[in-house]
C-alpha positions as CSV (number, residue, x, y, z in Angstrom):
1,M,17.8,-18.7,18.1
2,S,17.3,-16.5,15.1
3,L,17.7,-13.1,16.7
4,I,20.7,-12.2,18.9
5,L,20.1,-9.2,21.3
6,F,22.9,-6.8,22.2
7,S,22.7,-4.9,25.4
8,F,25.1,-3.0,27.7
9,C,25.5,-2.7,31.5
10,C,23.6,-0.3,33.5
11,T,24.6,3.3,34.2
12,G,23.3,6.0,36.5
13,Q,20.3,5.3,38.8
14,E,18.6,2.6,36.8
15,V,19.5,-1.1,36.9
16,M,19.0,-3.8,34.3
17,R,18.2,-7.4,35.3
18,K,17.9,-10.4,33.0
19,R,16.6,-13.9,33.6
20,T,16.4,-17.0,31.4
21,T,13.7,-19.6,32.0
22,L,11.7,-22.3,30.2
23,L,8.1,-21.5,29.5
24,M,5.6,-22.7,26.9
25,G,8.2,-25.4,26.0
26,S,10.6,-22.7,24.9
27,R,13.4,-20.5,26.2
28,F,12.3,-17.1,27.4
29,D,14.8,-14.3,28.1
30,I,13.3,-11.6,30.2
31,T,15.1,-8.3,30.7
32,I,13.7,-5.5,32.9
33,V,15.1,-1.9,33.5
34,A,13.9,-0.6,36.8
35,Q,14.9,1.9,39.6
36,D,16.4,-0.8,41.8
37,S,17.3,-4.5,41.8
38,L,14.5,-5.6,44.0
39,T,11.9,-3.9,41.8
40,A,13.5,-5.4,38.7
41,E,13.5,-9.0,40.2
42,T,9.9,-8.6,41.4
43,R,8.7,-7.4,38.0
44,I,10.5,-10.4,36.3
45,N,8.6,-12.7,38.7
46,E,5.4,-11.1,37.7
47,T,6.3,-11.4,34.0
48,I,6.9,-15.1,34.4
49,A,3.6,-15.5,36.3
50,E,1.7,-13.8,33.4
51,I,3.3,-16.0,30.8
52,T,2.6,-19.1,32.9
53,R,-1.1,-18.1,33.2
54,I,-1.3,-17.9,29.4
55,E,0.5,-21.2,29.0
56,N,-2.0,-22.9,31.3
57,L,-4.8,-21.4,29.2
58,I,-3.7,-22.2,25.7
59,S,-1.2,-25.0,25.7
60,D,-2.4,-27.9,23.7
61,W,0.2,-30.1,25.4
62,K,-1.5,-29.6,28.8
63,S,-4.4,-32.0,29.0
64,D,-6.4,-29.8,31.3
65,S,-6.2,-26.6,29.2
66,Q,-9.2,-25.1,27.4
67,V,-7.5,-25.6,24.1
68,S,-7.0,-29.3,24.9
69,E,-10.7,-29.6,25.8
70,V,-11.6,-28.0,22.4
71,N,-9.4,-30.6,20.6
72,Q,-10.7,-33.5,22.7
73,N,-14.2,-32.7,21.6
74,A,-13.5,-32.2,17.8
75,G,-16.4,-33.5,15.8
76,I,-18.5,-34.0,19.0
77,R,-19.5,-30.7,20.5
78,A,-18.7,-27.0,20.9
79,V,-16.6,-26.1,24.0
80,K,-17.1,-22.9,26.0
81,V,-13.8,-21.0,26.5
82,D,-12.7,-17.8,28.2
83,K,-13.0,-14.6,26.1
84,E,-9.2,-14.4,25.9
85,V,-8.9,-17.9,24.3
86,F,-11.9,-17.1,22.0
87,D,-10.4,-13.8,20.9
88,L,-6.9,-15.3,20.3
89,T,-8.5,-18.1,18.2
90,K,-10.5,-15.5,16.3
91,R,-7.4,-13.5,15.5
92,A,-5.6,-16.7,14.4
93,I,-8.4,-17.5,12.0
94,A,-8.2,-13.9,10.7
95,I,-4.5,-14.4,9.9
96,S,-5.4,-17.8,8.3
97,K,-7.9,-15.9,6.0
98,M,-5.6,-13.1,5.1
99,T,-2.8,-15.5,4.1
100,N,-5.2,-17.8,2.2
101,G,-4.3,-20.7,4.5
102,A,-0.5,-20.3,4.4
103,F,-0.9,-19.9,8.1
104,D,-3.4,-22.2,9.7
105,I,-4.3,-22.5,13.4
106,S,-5.4,-26.1,12.8
107,F,-1.9,-27.2,11.6
108,A,-1.7,-29.0,15.0
109,A,-3.6,-31.8,13.4
110,M,-1.0,-32.4,10.7
111,E,0.5,-35.8,10.7
112,K,4.3,-35.6,10.9
113,V,5.3,-37.5,7.8
114,W,8.4,-35.4,7.3
115,K,11.1,-36.1,9.9
116,F,13.9,-33.5,10.6
117,D,15.8,-35.5,13.2
118,G,18.1,-37.2,10.8
119,S,16.0,-40.4,10.6
120,M,14.3,-39.7,7.2
121,T,16.0,-41.4,4.3
122,E,13.3,-41.0,1.6
123,I,10.6,-38.5,0.7
124,P,7.1,-39.4,1.9
125,T,4.8,-40.7,-0.8
126,P,2.2,-38.3,-2.4
127,E,-0.5,-40.4,-0.7
128,Q,1.1,-40.0,2.8
129,I,1.5,-36.3,2.3
130,K,-2.1,-35.9,1.1
131,K,-3.4,-37.9,4.1
132,S,-1.2,-35.8,6.5
133,V,-3.2,-32.7,5.9
134,E,-6.7,-34.2,5.8
135,K,-7.6,-32.8,9.3
136,V,-6.1,-29.3,8.6
137,G,-8.4,-26.5,7.5
138,Y,-9.3,-23.4,9.4
139,K,-12.6,-23.2,7.6
140,N,-13.9,-26.1,9.6
141,I,-13.6,-24.1,12.9
142,V,-16.9,-22.7,14.0
143,L,-16.9,-19.8,16.5
144,D,-19.9,-18.6,18.4
145,S,-19.3,-15.2,19.9
146,I,-22.5,-15.1,21.8
147,Q,-21.8,-18.4,23.6
148,S,-18.0,-17.9,23.5
149,T,-17.6,-21.5,22.1
150,I,-15.2,-23.1,19.7
151,F,-16.3,-26.2,17.6
152,L,-14.0,-28.2,15.4
153,Q,-16.2,-29.9,12.8
154,L,-14.0,-32.8,11.9
155,P,-13.1,-35.6,14.3
156,G,-9.4,-35.6,14.8
157,M,-9.0,-31.9,14.2
158,K,-6.8,-29.8,16.5
159,I,-5.9,-26.2,17.0
160,G,-2.6,-25.1,18.5
161,F,-0.8,-21.9,19.4
162,G,2.7,-23.2,19.0
163,S,3.5,-20.3,16.7
164,I,1.6,-17.1,17.6
165,G,1.1,-18.2,21.3
166,K,4.7,-17.2,22.3
167,G,4.3,-13.9,20.5
168,Y,1.0,-13.3,22.3
169,A,2.6,-14.1,25.6
170,A,5.4,-11.7,24.9
171,D,3.0,-8.9,24.0
172,K,0.9,-9.5,27.1
173,A,3.9,-9.6,29.4
174,R,5.1,-6.2,27.9
175,E,1.6,-4.8,28.4
176,V,1.6,-5.9,32.1
177,M,5.0,-4.4,32.7
178,E,4.2,-1.1,31.1
179,A,1.0,-0.9,33.2
180,K,3.2,-1.3,36.3
181,G,5.4,1.6,35.3
182,I,8.3,-0.4,33.8
183,K,9.5,2.0,31.1
184,A,12.0,-0.4,29.3
185,G,12.5,-4.1,28.8
186,I,12.6,-7.1,26.5
187,V,10.7,-10.3,26.4
188,N,12.3,-12.7,24.0
189,A,10.4,-16.0,23.4
190,S,13.0,-18.0,21.5
191,G,13.3,-15.3,18.8
192,D,9.7,-13.9,19.1
193,L,10.5,-10.7,21.0
194,T,9.0,-7.5,22.0
195,T,11.0,-4.4,23.3
196,W,10.0,-1.1,24.8
197,G,11.9,1.9,26.0
198,K,15.7,2.1,26.0
199,Q,18.7,0.7,27.8
200,P,19.9,2.4,31.0
201,N,22.6,4.2,29.1
202,G,20.0,5.8,26.8
203,K,20.9,3.7,23.8
204,A,18.3,1.7,21.8
205,W,18.1,-2.1,22.2
206,T,19.9,-3.7,19.3
207,I,19.4,-7.1,17.6
208,G,21.5,-9.0,15.1
209,I,19.7,-11.0,12.3
210,T,21.5,-14.3,11.8
211,N,23.1,-15.1,8.5
212,P,21.4,-18.4,7.6
213,F,24.5,-19.6,5.7
214,D,26.9,-18.8,8.5
215,T,25.2,-18.7,11.8
216,E,28.2,-17.2,13.6
217,K,27.7,-14.0,11.6
218,F,24.9,-11.4,11.1
219,V,23.5,-10.1,7.9
220,K,22.3,-6.9,9.7
221,I,22.5,-5.2,13.1
222,V,19.2,-3.3,13.8
223,P,18.4,-0.8,16.5
224,L,14.9,-1.2,17.8
225,K,12.3,1.3,18.9
226,S,9.4,0.1,21.0
227,E,8.4,-2.8,18.7
228,A,8.3,-6.5,18.1
229,V,10.5,-8.7,15.9
230,T,10.2,-12.3,14.9
231,T,12.2,-14.5,12.6
232,S,11.1,-17.7,10.8
233,G,13.8,-19.8,9.1
234,D,14.7,-23.3,8.0
235,Y,18.5,-23.1,8.6
236,E,18.3,-24.6,12.0
237,K,16.0,-27.5,11.0
238,F,15.9,-29.0,7.5
239,V,16.7,-32.2,5.6
240,E,18.5,-32.8,2.4
241,L,17.4,-35.7,0.1
242,N,18.6,-36.4,-3.4
243,G,20.5,-33.1,-3.4
244,K,17.4,-31.0,-2.5
245,R,16.8,-29.1,0.7
246,Y,13.5,-29.4,2.5
247,S,12.4,-26.9,5.1
248,H,10.8,-27.9,8.4
249,I,8.2,-25.2,7.7
250,I,5.3,-27.1,6.0
251,N,2.7,-25.6,3.8
252,P,-0.5,-26.5,5.7
253,I,-2.5,-26.7,2.4
254,T,-0.3,-29.0,0.4
255,G,1.6,-30.8,3.1
256,Y,4.9,-30.1,1.3
257,P,7.8,-28.2,2.8
258,A,8.1,-24.5,1.9
259,T,10.9,-23.7,-0.6
260,G,12.7,-20.6,-1.9
261,L,13.1,-18.6,1.4
262,V,15.4,-19.7,4.2
263,S,14.8,-16.7,6.5
264,V,12.1,-14.1,7.0
265,T,12.4,-11.4,9.8
266,V,9.3,-9.3,10.5
267,F,9.1,-6.0,12.4
268,G,5.9,-4.4,13.7
269,P,3.9,-3.4,16.8
270,S,2.8,-6.9,17.8
271,A,4.9,-10.1,18.3
272,E,1.8,-12.2,17.8
273,M,1.0,-10.7,14.4
274,A,4.7,-10.5,13.4
275,N,5.0,-14.3,14.0
276,G,1.9,-15.0,12.0
277,F,3.5,-13.0,9.1
278,S,7.0,-14.5,9.3
279,T,5.7,-18.1,9.3
280,S,3.2,-17.5,6.4
281,L,5.7,-15.5,4.3
282,I,8.1,-18.4,4.3
283,V,5.2,-20.6,2.9
284,L,4.0,-18.0,0.4
285,G,7.4,-17.3,-1.0
286,K,9.0,-14.0,-2.1
287,E,6.5,-12.6,-4.6
288,S,3.3,-13.4,-2.8
289,G,4.8,-12.7,0.6
290,L,5.9,-9.2,-0.3
291,Q,2.6,-8.5,-1.9
292,L,0.8,-9.5,1.3
293,I,3.0,-7.6,3.9
294,N,3.0,-4.5,1.8
295,Q,-0.7,-4.2,2.4
296,Y,0.0,-3.7,6.1
297,P,2.0,-0.5,6.6
298,E,2.7,-1.1,10.3
299,Y,4.7,-4.2,9.4
300,S,7.9,-4.6,7.4
301,C,10.2,-7.6,6.6
302,M,13.5,-8.7,5.3
303,M,13.7,-12.0,3.4
304,I,16.7,-14.1,2.5
305,T,16.4,-16.6,-0.4
306,D,18.0,-20.0,-0.7
307,K,20.4,-18.3,-3.1
308,G,21.5,-15.8,-0.5
309,K,19.7,-12.8,-2.0
310,I,18.1,-10.3,0.3
311,F,14.7,-8.7,-0.4
312,K,12.9,-6.1,1.7
313,S,9.3,-4.9,1.9
314,K,8.4,-1.3,1.0
315,K,8.2,-0.2,4.6
316,F,11.6,-1.6,5.6
317,K,13.6,1.6,6.4
318,R,16.6,0.3,8.3
């Protein structure tokens, strides 16, 4: 996990309860501050129910989900989906456009020619790499807002929410809890997290950003306001071949691993959007990445290069 959260025990009347569970194929840590233990546990159950609802709607690994139906009909027909799925897809395409394809919702169709499980002994051929991204391309996704349909024009195309989906679920869970009167909490989806309010002792929630070159240490401890934080990095999954390091984060346009940056942490109001940024900034690299995020004043980032240098966006004031 890229972000380590620090919290302290409860004081006064409020109580803090935390639960860890597996949702959307990832670890979720849910923390709720409430007036009593029963309310806290009930609200955690409701949070899990909301995330499970979203998982059943958008998971491409569940054969009966709407997203799976869209993928199964690639090149065949448009599929009618709920407004929630349609809107999430529309926002994902918007991120794809603003990053010029560095983020691509159709990356799910990419053939996994790069292996990061220790089994790869040589670099894939240029032909293999070119072929691996043939079905990737957000411009081949057709949305019909009147009919609420999604059509993938190429047979074999797929869309997937493995990246921004967890951030979206965290945002929605926070929204549900705030609507129910929960004034403080954290939903941490394997490093895509959103926080609101303060700890029972009145202090801010605090996270540590992992040092990619020594994962037992932090490069920075950051207090959080009501905001989201996500980190993308290659230090937990990469391969070294012929003395060169290759990231597991693949450029969806070229099919080659991203190079130059080993960690990007993004802060902003939405975990969904922050994840879209952190993934694409790794692919874009330092110069283009900073140029992009500086156009969005609600978001800021901290980058760490493969040489260990730290760069921050203009709005990073921590």
